[in-house]
C-alpha positions in Angstrom: 2.4 -15.9 86.7 2.8 -12.5 85.0 -0.2 -10.6 84.7 -0.4 -7.5 82.3 -3.1 -5.0 82.1 -4.5 -2.6 79.6 -4.6 1.2 80.7 -6.8 3.7 78.7 -5.3 6.7 77.7 -7.9 9.5 77.0 -5.9 11.7 75.6 -4.9 10.0 72.7 -7.9 7.7 73.1 -5.6 4.4 72.5 -5.0 1.5 74.5 -1.2 0.2 75.6 0.2 -3.0 77.6 0.3 -1.7 81.4 2.4 -3.3 83.7 1.1 -2.9 87.4 2.3 -3.0 90.5 2.2 -6.6 91.9 2.3 -5.7 95.5 -1.4 -4.0 94.4 -2.8 -6.1 92.9 -2.8 -8.9 95.2 -3.2 -6.5 98.0 -6.4 -5.7 96.3 -7.2 -9.1 95.1 -8.3 -7.4 91.5 -8.9 -10.6 89.0 -7.7 -10.0 85.2 -11.3 -8.8 84.6 -11.7 -6.2 86.9 -8.3 -4.3 87.4 -7.9 -0.9 85.5 -5.5 2.0 85.5 -6.0 4.7 84.9 -3.0 7.7 84.3 -5.0 9.9 87.1 -4.6 6.8 89.3 -1.4 6.5 88.3 0.5 10.1 88.6 3.7 10.6 89.6 4.9 11.9 91.4 2.0 12.4 94.6 0.7 15.3 94.5 0.6 15.8 98.0 4.6 15.1 98.6 6.3 18.1 98.4 6.3 21.7 97.6 5.6 22.8 93.5 8.9 24.7 92.0 8.8 27.9 91.7 11.3 29.6 89.2 13.8 32.6 91.1 14.7 35.1 89.6 18.4 36.3 91.0 18.7 39.3 93.0 19.7 42.5 91.5 22.7 42.0 94.0 23.9 38.8 92.3 23.6 40.7 88.5 26.0 43.5 89.4 28.3 41.2 90.7 27.9 39.2 87.8 28.3 42.2 85.2 31.3 43.7 86.4 33.0 40.3 86.5 36.2 41.2 83.3 37.2 38.2 81.8 40.2 40.1 80.7 41.1 40.5 84.2 40.9 37.0 85.6 42.8 36.0 82.2 45.7 38.7 83.4 45.6 37.3 86.4 46.2 33.6 85.6 49.4 34.5 83.2 51.1 36.4 85.4 51.1 33.8 88.3 52.0 31.7 85.5 54.9 33.8 84.6 56.5 32.7 88.4 57.8 29.9 86.4 57.1 27.4 89.4 55.3 28.2 92.7 55.5 24.6 94.2 55.8 24.7 97.8 59.3 23.7 98.5 60.6 26.7 95.9 62.4 30.2 96.7 60.2 31.7 99.0 61.7 35.6 98.4 59.6 37.6 97.6 61.9 39.8 95.9 62.6 37.0 93.4 61.7 36.7 90.1 60.6 32.6 90.1 59.2 30.4 93.1 56.5 30.5 95.7 57.5 33.9 97.5 57.6 36.4 94.9 53.8 34.8 93.1 52.6 35.1 97.4 54.0 38.5 97.3 52.2 39.5 94.6 49.0 38.4 95.6 48.7 40.2 98.5 50.0 43.3 96.7 46.6 42.8 94.5 44.1 42.4 97.8 46.2 45.4 99.2 45.6 47.5 96.0 41.7 46.8 96.6 41.7 47.4 99.9 43.2 50.4 99.8 40.5 51.8 97.0 37.7 50.8 99.2 36.2 52.2 102.5 38.2 49.6 104.6 35.8 46.7 104.5 38.6 44.6 103.1 41.0 43.2 105.4 44.6 41.9 104.3 46.4 39.7 105.9 49.0 36.7 105.3 48.6 33.7 107.8 50.7 30.7 108.0 53.0 28.5 109.5 56.7 26.5 109.1 55.8 22.5 108.3 58.6 20.1 109.5 59.7 17.4 107.5 57.1 14.6 107.2 58.5 11.6 105.4 56.8 12.7 102.3 56.7 15.7 100.3 58.3 18.2 102.9 61.7 16.6 103.3 62.5 20.1 104.5 61.3 23.0 107.4 59.0 24.4 104.9 56.7 27.5 105.3 53.0 27.5 104.0 51.5 31.0 103.5 48.2 31.9 102.8 46.8 35.1 101.5 43.8 35.9 103.2 41.3 39.0 102.3 38.1 39.4 104.5 34.9 41.2 103.6 32.7 41.9 106.9 30.1 41.5 106.5 26.6 43.9 108.1 24.4 43.2 110.3 23.5 40.0 112.7 25.3 37.4 110.2 28.4 39.1 110.3 29.5 36.7 112.7 29.0 33.6 109.6 31.9 33.8 107.2 32.0 31.6 103.8 35.6 31.0 101.8 36.2 31.7 98.2 39.5 30.3 97.4 41.9 29.0 95.1 45.8 27.2 95.8 48.2 29.6 93.8 51.3 26.6 94.8 51.7 24.5 91.4 53.8 21.3 90.9 55.5 19.4 88.2 54.4 15.1 87.9 57.4 14.9 90.9 55.5 16.0 93.8 59.5 16.5 95.0 60.3 18.6 92.1 60.5 22.2 92.8 62.8 23.5 90.2 61.4 22.5 86.7 58.4 24.8 85.6 54.8 24.3 86.8 53.2 27.4 85.5 49.9 25.8 87.1 47.0 27.9 85.0 44.1 25.9 85.4 45.7 24.2 88.1 44.8 26.6 90.1 46.0 29.9 88.8 42.3 30.1 87.3 41.0 29.2 91.0 43.2 32.3 92.4 42.1 34.3 89.7 38.3 34.1 90.4 38.7 34.5 93.6 41.0 37.7 93.0 38.3 39.0 91.2 35.2 39.0 93.4 37.3 40.5 96.1 38.2 43.1 93.7 34.1 43.7 92.8 32.5 43.1 96.7 35.0 45.1 98.0 34.2 48.5 96.2 32.4 51.3 98.1 29.6 50.9 95.6 28.7 47.6 96.5 26.3 46.6 99.5 28.0 44.8 102.1 27.0 41.6 102.2 24.7 40.4 105.9 27.7 37.6 106.3 31.1 38.1 105.7 33.4 36.6 103.2 37.2 35.4 103.6 39.0 35.6 99.6 42.3 33.4 100.4 44.5 32.0 98.4 45.9 29.5 99.5 49.4 27.3 100.0 50.6 23.4 100.4 47.7 21.9 98.6 49.7 20.2 96.0 51.4 18.6 99.6 49.0 17.4 100.9 48.6 19.9 103.6 46.5 21.4 105.8 45.2 24.4 104.8 45.2 27.4 107.9 41.3 28.2 107.4 
């Protein structure tokens, strides 16, 4: 049999139907006439569990970073990466070419190096990678897969802790093995690379205080081919 009770709402001075927890009713052997529940006794969540939610104001450093983010810079980077036609992992590796993943990688590195040269030596840029042998799937011939890494060394005892901000700069058309068709990849993932570069630009400036932990700003390749990254 389903038992219904009535809860009195003091604030509204009205009575509304209320279905109590059957286990509580049975445990206390409460009868139809003796059981009444109030808002205070049915409060949720329990006041003895957890801690109050205290609003946190953003730090001055964070507000400074956000104020310097340039939408124009991000758009410029996206358009530049899309201009290489395709950044397919299997496309041209020639850094001096006009089309393919090679010139795209060279441009990303040159941008990060430009930020490093304008700084105080806190940003170190390198290209790390390996040759992926044919895997019977999305890599049909030996292919160089390189990540461009710009590491901002932290200051203090937390410098060995590393955070990674990354986007993948390779792209592809619908066919994962089609490395000749246009694949501008503006949102997948030139936009992610653009954000990573913009943060590297801001945080590598000498006027910005060094973070306590280290941060690696990375543009990775091979994502569209299902490859594991170097980092």
